[in-house]
C-alpha positions in Angstrom: 134.1 76.9 70.5 137.9 76.7 70.3 137.8 76.5 66.6 134.9 79.1 66.3 137.3 81.5 68.1 140.2 80.5 66.2 138.1 81.1 62.7 137.2 84.5 64.0 140.6 85.4 64.9 141.7 84.3 61.1 139.2 86.6 59.7 140.4 89.5 61.9 144.0 88.8 61.0 142.9 88.3 57.3 144.0 91.9 56.6 147.7 91.1 56.9 147.8 88.8 54.3 148.4 91.2 51.5 151.0 93.3 53.4 152.6 89.5 54.6 152.8 88.7 50.7 154.6 91.6 50.0 156.8 91.3 52.7 157.6 87.7 51.3 158.3 89.3 48.2 160.6 92.1 49.4 162.5 90.3 52.1 165.7 88.1 52.2 165.4 84.5 53.8 166.2 85.7 57.2 163.4 88.2 57.0 160.8 85.7 56.2 161.4 83.5 58.7 161.1 86.1 61.4 158.2 87.4 59.5 156.6 84.3 59.7 157.3 84.1 63.4 155.5 87.1 64.0 152.5 86.3 62.3 152.1 83.0 64.2 152.8 85.2 67.6 150.1 87.8 66.5 147.7 85.0 65.9 148.2 83.5 69.1 148.2 87.0 71.0 144.9 87.8 69.1 143.5 84.3 69.7 143.9 84.5 73.7 142.3 88.2 73.3 139.3 87.3 71.2 138.7 84.3 73.6 138.8 85.9 76.8 137.6 89.6 76.1 135.0 88.9 73.9 135.0 91.6 71.4 132.1 93.0 69.4 131.6 90.7 66.5 129.1 93.0 64.4 130.6 93.4 61.0 131.3 97.2 61.4 133.8 95.9 64.4 135.3 93.4 62.4 135.7 95.5 59.3 137.6 97.8 61.7 140.0 94.8 62.6 140.5 94.0 59.3 141.2 97.5 58.2 143.4 97.9 61.3 145.8 95.0 60.1 145.6 95.9 56.5 146.6 99.7 56.7 148.9 99.2 59.8 151.0 95.9 57.6 151.2 98.0 54.5 152.9 100.6 56.7 155.1 98.4 58.4 155.8 96.8 55.0 156.5 99.9 53.4 158.7 101.1 56.3 160.7 97.8 56.0 161.0 98.0 52.4 162.5 101.7 52.6 164.9 101.6 55.4 165.8 97.8 55.7 165.4 95.7 52.6 165.9 98.2 50.0 169.2 97.8 47.8 170.3 101.4 49.1 168.5 101.6 52.1 171.7 103.6 53.7 171.5 106.1 50.9 167.8 106.5 51.5 168.3 107.2 55.5 171.0 109.6 54.4 168.3 111.2 52.1 165.7 111.3 54.8 168.2 112.9 56.9 168.3 115.6 54.4 164.5 116.3 53.9 164.1 118.8 56.6 162.8 118.7 60.5 160.4 115.7 59.7 162.8 113.6 57.9 165.4 114.1 60.7 163.1 113.8 63.5 162.0 110.1 61.7 165.5 109.3 61.1 166.5 110.2 64.5 163.8 108.3 66.3 164.2 105.2 63.9 168.2 105.3 64.2 168.0 105.6 67.9 166.0 102.7 68.5 166.3 100.4 65.3 163.7 98.3 63.9 161.6 98.7 67.0 161.5 102.6 66.4 160.5 101.6 62.5 157.4 99.7 64.0 156.5 101.8 66.5 156.5 104.8 63.5 154.4 102.4 61.4 151.9 101.8 64.4 151.7 105.8 65.0 150.7 106.3 61.5 148.3 103.3 61.3 146.5 105.0 64.3 146.1 108.0 62.6 144.8 106.6 59.6 142.5 104.7 61.6 141.2 107.3 63.7 140.5 109.5 60.7 138.0 106.4 59.7 136.4 106.3 62.9 135.8 110.0 63.1 134.0 109.8 59.4 132.1 106.8 60.7 131.2 108.4 64.1 130.3 111.8 62.3 127.8 110.1 60.0 126.5 108.1 62.7 125.5 110.9 64.8 124.2 113.5 61.8 122.1 110.3 60.1 119.9 109.1 62.8 116.8 108.8 60.6 117.3 105.1 59.3 117.5 103.9 62.9 114.5 105.9 63.7 112.5 104.4 60.8 113.5 100.8 61.6 111.6 101.3 64.9 107.9 99.8 64.9 105.9 102.7 66.4 102.2 102.6 67.3 101.3 106.5 67.8 98.3 107.4 69.8 96.9 111.1 70.5 95.4 110.3 73.9 96.2 107.8 76.8 92.5 105.9 76.7 94.0 102.7 75.3 97.3 102.8 77.2 98.3 99.8 79.2 97.6 101.9 82.5 95.6 100.2 85.2 92.3 101.9 86.5 91.7 101.7 90.1 87.8 101.7 91.1 87.7 101.0 94.8 89.6 100.4 97.9 89.5 97.0 97.1 91.3 97.1 94.0 94.5 98.4 95.4 97.9 98.2 94.0 100.5 96.3 96.1 103.7 97.0 95.4 107.5 95.3 95.7 109.8 97.2 95.0 113.1 95.4 93.5 115.5 96.9 96.2 113.1 95.6 98.9 113.1 91.8 96.9 116.9 92.0 96.5 117.2 92.6 100.3 114.9 89.6 101.0 116.6 87.1 98.4 120.0 87.9 100.3 118.7 87.5 103.4 117.7 83.8 102.0 121.2 83.1 100.8 121.2 80.2 103.6 118.6 78.1 101.8 121.0 75.9 100.3 124.4 74.1 101.1 127.6 76.3 100.8 125.4 79.3 100.2 128.8 81.3 101.6 130.7 80.7 98.1 127.7 82.3 95.9 126.2 85.5 95.4 123.2 87.3 93.8 124.7 89.6 91.1 121.3 90.4 89.0 117.5 90.1 89.0 115.1 90.1 86.3 111.1 90.6 86.1 109.0 88.2 84.1 105.7 86.4 84.1 105.5 82.6 85.2 102.3 80.6 85.0 100.6 83.8 84.6 102.0 85.7 87.9 104.8 88.5 87.8 107.7 87.0 89.4 111.5 88.6 90.1 114.0 86.0 89.3 117.4 86.0 90.5 120.3 83.4 89.4 122.8 82.4 92.1 126.5 83.2 90.6 129.8 82.3 92.1 131.6 84.7 94.5 135.0 84.4 94.8 136.6 84.1 91.3 138.5 81.6 89.3 139.2 79.1 92.3 135.8 78.9 93.7 134.5 78.1 90.2 137.3 75.1 89.7 136.0 73.6 93.1 132.3 73.5 92.6 132.0 73.8 88.7 127.9 74.5 88.6 126.0 76.8 90.9 123.1 75.5 92.6 119.9 77.2 91.2 117.7 80.1 91.6 115.6 82.2 93.6 112.0 83.2 92.4 109.6 85.6 94.4 106.0 87.0 93.6 106.6 90.7 92.4 103.1 91.8 93.4 102.7 90.2 97.0 104.8 92.5 99.6 104.6 89.7 102.1 106.1 86.9 99.8 109.1 84.8 100.8 111.8 84.2 98.2 111.7 80.6 97.0 114.6 78.8 96.5 114.6 76.5 93.5 117.3 73.8 93.3 118.1 73.7 89.4 121.9 73.0 88.9 123.1 75.4 86.3 126.8 74.5 84.8 126.3 77.7 82.2 126.2 81.0 83.7 128.0 84.2 83.3 129.9 83.8 86.0 131.7 80.1 85.2 134.8 80.2 82.7 136.3 79.0 79.9 133.5 77.3 77.5 130.8 77.2 80.4 130.7 81.0 80.5 127.5 82.0 78.9 128.4 85.2 77.6 131.2 83.1 75.6 128.8 80.7 74.5 126.4 83.4 73.0 129.5 85.2 71.5 129.9 82.1 69.3 127.0 82.6 67.7 127.0 85.9 67.1 128.7 86.5 64.4 127.4 89.8 62.5 126.2 91.1 65.6 126.7 93.2 69.2 125.6 91.7 72.3 123.7 94.1 74.1 123.8 94.9 77.8 126.6 94.0 80.5 125.7 90.4 80.7 123.1 87.6 79.8 119.7 87.6 81.9 117.8 84.9 83.3 114.4 83.9 82.5 112.6 80.6 83.4 110.1 78.5 81.4 106.5 77.2 82.9 108.4 74.0 84.0 110.9 76.1 85.9 114.0 75.3 83.8 116.4 78.6 83.7 117.4 80.1 80.6 120.0 82.9 79.8 118.9 85.3 77.3 120.7 88.2 75.5 119.6 90.6 72.7 121.9 90.6 69.9 121.6 93.8 67.8 122.8 94.7 63.9 124.3 98.2 63.3 122.7 99.6 60.0 125.9 100.0 58.3 129.7 100.2 58.4 129.5 104.0 58.6 126.3 104.3 60.5 126.8 102.3 63.6 123.3 103.0 65.0 121.3 100.1 65.7 118.5 98.7 63.6 115.7 98.1 65.7 113.5 96.0 63.4 116.4 93.4 62.4 117.7 92.2 65.5 118.3 88.4 67.3 117.5 87.0 70.4 120.2 84.3 71.8 118.6 81.6 74.4 121.1 79.3 76.6 119.8 76.5 78.2 122.0 76.5 81.7 122.0 72.7 82.0 122.7 71.6 78.5 124.5 74.8 77.2 123.0 74.5 74.1 122.6 77.9 72.4 119.7 78.9 70.1 119.2 82.3 68.0 115.9 83.3 67.2 114.6 85.9 65.0 112.0 88.4 66.9 108.9 86.7 65.5 110.4 83.0 66.4 111.1 83.8 70.1 109.8 81.2 72.2 106.8 81.8 74.4 108.4 81.9 77.9 110.6 84.5 76.9 108.9 87.7 78.4 112.1 90.1 77.7 113.6 89.7 74.3 115.1 92.8 74.1 117.2 94.2 76.6 116.5 97.2 78.6 119.7 99.1 77.2 118.4 98.3 73.7 115.4 99.6 74.5 116.9 102.9 76.3 118.3 103.6 73.0 115.6 103.1 71.0 113.1 105.3 73.0 116.0 108.1 73.3 116.1 107.9 69.7 112.6 107.7 68.9 112.0 111.4 71.5 114.8 113.1 70.0 115.1 112.5 66.5 111.8 111.2 64.8 111.4 114.7 63.2 115.2 114.4 62.1 118.7 115.3 63.1 118.8 119.2 62.4 115.1 119.7 64.4 117.2 118.4 67.6 120.1 120.9 67.2 120.2 124.6 68.5 119.9 125.7 64.9 116.2 123.8 64.4 112.9 124.0 65.8 113.1 121.6 68.4 109.5 120.6 67.0 108.5 117.3 69.3 111.7 116.8 70.7 111.6 114.9 74.1 113.5 112.7 76.6 112.8 109.5 79.0 112.3 110.5 82.5 115.0 109.2 85.1 112.9 107.5 87.5 113.3 104.0 86.5 114.9 100.8 87.7 116.5 99.5 84.2 118.1 100.9 81.0 119.6 103.7 83.0 117.2 104.9 85.3 115.0 105.5 82.3 112.7 102.4 82.4 110.2 100.5 84.3 108.8 97.0 83.7 105.3 97.0 83.3 103.2 94.1 83.3 99.6 94.1 81.5 97.5 91.6 80.6 100.3 88.8 80.8 102.7 90.8 78.9 105.9 93.0 80.0 106.2 96.6 78.6 108.9 98.8 79.5 107.4 102.4 80.6 108.5 105.5 80.4 107.3 109.0 80.7 108.4 111.4 78.1 109.3 115.0 78.9 110.6 118.2 77.4 114.1 118.6 76.8 113.8 122.4 78.4 115.3 121.7 82.3 113.2 123.9 83.4 109.8 122.1 82.7 108.5 119.1 84.6 105.6 118.1 82.9 104.9 114.8 81.3 104.6 115.1 77.2 103.2 111.5 76.9 104.1 107.7 77.6 106.1 105.2 75.9 105.1 101.7 76.5 107.6 99.2 74.9 106.6 95.7 74.4 109.7 93.6 75.6 108.6 90.8 73.6 107.8 92.2 70.1 109.5 95.5 70.8 106.9 97.7 69.5 106.9 101.1 70.9 103.3 102.4 71.7 103.4 106.3 72.1 100.2 107.9 74.0 100.1 111.7 74.3 99.2 113.0 77.5 97.0 116.1 77.3 96.8 117.1 80.9 98.7 118.5 83.4 101.0 115.6 84.7 104.0 116.0 86.8 107.2 113.6 86.0 108.0 111.1 88.2 111.3 112.6 89.5 108.9 115.6 90.5 106.8 113.2 92.8 109.3 111.4 94.3 111.0 114.7 95.3 107.7 116.1 96.7 107.4 112.3 98.7 110.8 112.4 100.2 111.0 116.3 100.8 107.8 117.6 101.5 105.2 115.1 103.1 107.7 112.6 104.4 108.8 113.3 108.1 110.5 110.0 108.4 113.0 110.8 105.8 112.2 107.3 103.9 113.8 107.1 100.3 110.9 107.5 97.7 111.4 104.8 94.8 109.4 103.0 92.0 106.7 105.7 91.3 103.8 104.1 89.6 101.2 106.2 87.4 97.2 105.0 87.8 93.9 106.1 86.9 92.1 106.7 90.2 88.6 108.1 89.8 89.9 109.1 86.4 92.5 111.5 88.0 96.5 110.3 86.9 97.7 109.7 90.2 101.6 108.9 91.0 101.8 106.2 93.8 105.4 106.1 95.5 106.7 103.6 97.5 108.6 104.9 100.3 111.5 102.4 101.6 114.0 102.5 104.9 117.3 104.1 103.8 119.2 101.6 105.8 117.6 98.1 105.0 115.0 98.9 102.1 111.8 97.6 103.8 108.7 99.0 102.8 107.5 101.6 105.0 104.8 103.9 103.5 102.8 104.4 100.3 102.5 107.9 98.9 99.6 108.9 96.5 100.1 112.1 94.6 97.9 113.9 92.3 99.8 113.8 89.3 98.3 117.4 88.3 98.9 119.0 91.7 102.0 119.8 93.9 102.8 119.7 97.2 101.1 123.1 98.3 97.7 122.9 96.3 97.5 119.3 95.5 96.1 116.2 96.6 98.0 113.6 98.4 97.6 110.9 101.2 100.3 108.8 103.4 99.5 105.3 104.6 100.9 101.7 105.9 99.2 100.1 103.2 97.2 100.6 100.1 93.5 100.3 101.0 93.7 102.9 104.0 96.0 105.3 101.4 93.3 105.2 98.7 90.2 106.0 101.2 92.2 109.0 102.6 93.3 110.0 99.2 89.9 109.7 97.8 88.5 111.9 100.8 91.0 114.8 100.0 90.2 114.4 96.4 86.6 114.8 97.2 87.2 118.0 99.5 89.5 119.6 96.8 87.5 119.1 93.8 83.8 119.1 95.8 82.7 116.2 93.4 81.8 113.1 94.9 84.0 110.3 94.1 82.3 107.7 91.7 83.4 104.6 89.5 85.5 105.8 86.7 84.4 104.6 83.1 86.6 102.6 81.1 88.7 99.5 81.8 88.9 98.5 85.2 90.4 95.4 86.9 89.7 93.2 89.8 92.0 93.1 92.7 93.8 89.8 92.2 94.2 91.2 88.4 95.9 94.1 89.3 98.3 92.6 91.7 99.1 90.3 88.7 99.4 93.0 86.0 101.0 96.0 87.8 104.0 98.0 87.4 106.9 96.2 88.6 110.7 96.2 88.3 113.5 94.3 88.2 116.9 95.9 89.1 120.6 94.6 88.0 122.4 94.5 91.0 126.1 94.9 90.9 
């Protein structure tokens, strides 16, 4: 790994090669010696920075670094040639003094600070040139989103009949929901399950499938920084919790892991993945833990590829998935169609958030989404999820994990759902289903649950959309604000409101559903009957229910 980061540093500093050759030609013997020492010092500083800060290694960022050193190097050498190594440098300095206000200002600055002033002036000029180049790239990236949108694998559906949305048939087939906040609290209360638990912490959590069931997985991480790591060198294992049984207790799995994001030096999981990411950007704040069917833990991270140097939007088709074995430290990088079967979430939620936002806003072009365009079909994701900036909710259906979000109008005064996106977290296929009915947004459902039908002032979370007796229905879990304990279910008819709509509150899903059906029958005057279409059994609905994993800070 050390040699790899040395190579990356040499690639970045290679922009200095031509300016340095020019400098060796014009400089005297003493200047050449100082120049060599300066280049060596730059290499050491840049190497340390590259190793510890893990910079973006996508080709546009690498080219930026190369250009920065090239332009900066040429400007520095040009300044030195004019003011230091030219035979008539004194005369040229006097000439610069007579070149008007700017020339006098430059001469006074460089004269007051000597070679330091000249170098600083060169850096300022290089930064100005670099800002201009960056502005051009930013403008092209913003105004040309179509190539990125075209790279999205999209499955368009004009209705919601085939959407991977559970249909609840009767009171024996009701959902059981574990909110991520509740699971996180339970896991933290179970940290005494292993020795020296006081030196570890739980920093993030992920939902995945494990032996056909939906589970939360949360790795134990070092708490206390470098010296704790030096003393213990490894973490004892991870927690696993059933994501659909609200009475499930967290289980600690003893699997000592040496390579984690909280480790240091060559055992830092993100550093090891970074060493295999040349040409790609590591998406997300850190790698996420997944386990195979034998319980072996791996860290997974999405590697995204910008479209080009000038267009920095992601290519949503040509990405990579890095998988790190936490025990051996081996990293494998896979193409999307070759990801191991146990990896349920190959695309990070941050990656999907960008993708869904680009799809909703720009699928009809850049100008259509501006104030000059017609805003035809422009949508935005709802913001009641638990991942990807509160826009996404992981959703399990038939053994697959989907990132779910509702799409609503960019008009702030509208609060209805226009459609739904389900992004397959393994293949990154975006399935869009248009909603023709009158369905409120999840934010609105939470607002009603908290403000108007919640006298205990519980906190609403995890709004889940189901088909109950053929009607779209939001199911909101109400949590205690102090300790995140589950307290109530709230069922709301999605096309109603708190005044004329149908809703029900209960301590468990079965009784709440029974009350909801009674109120639905009273409202519509139609006896509740089993809906047509796909239905699932009680056990199946628990394993394919909408669940989430929030990244804990």
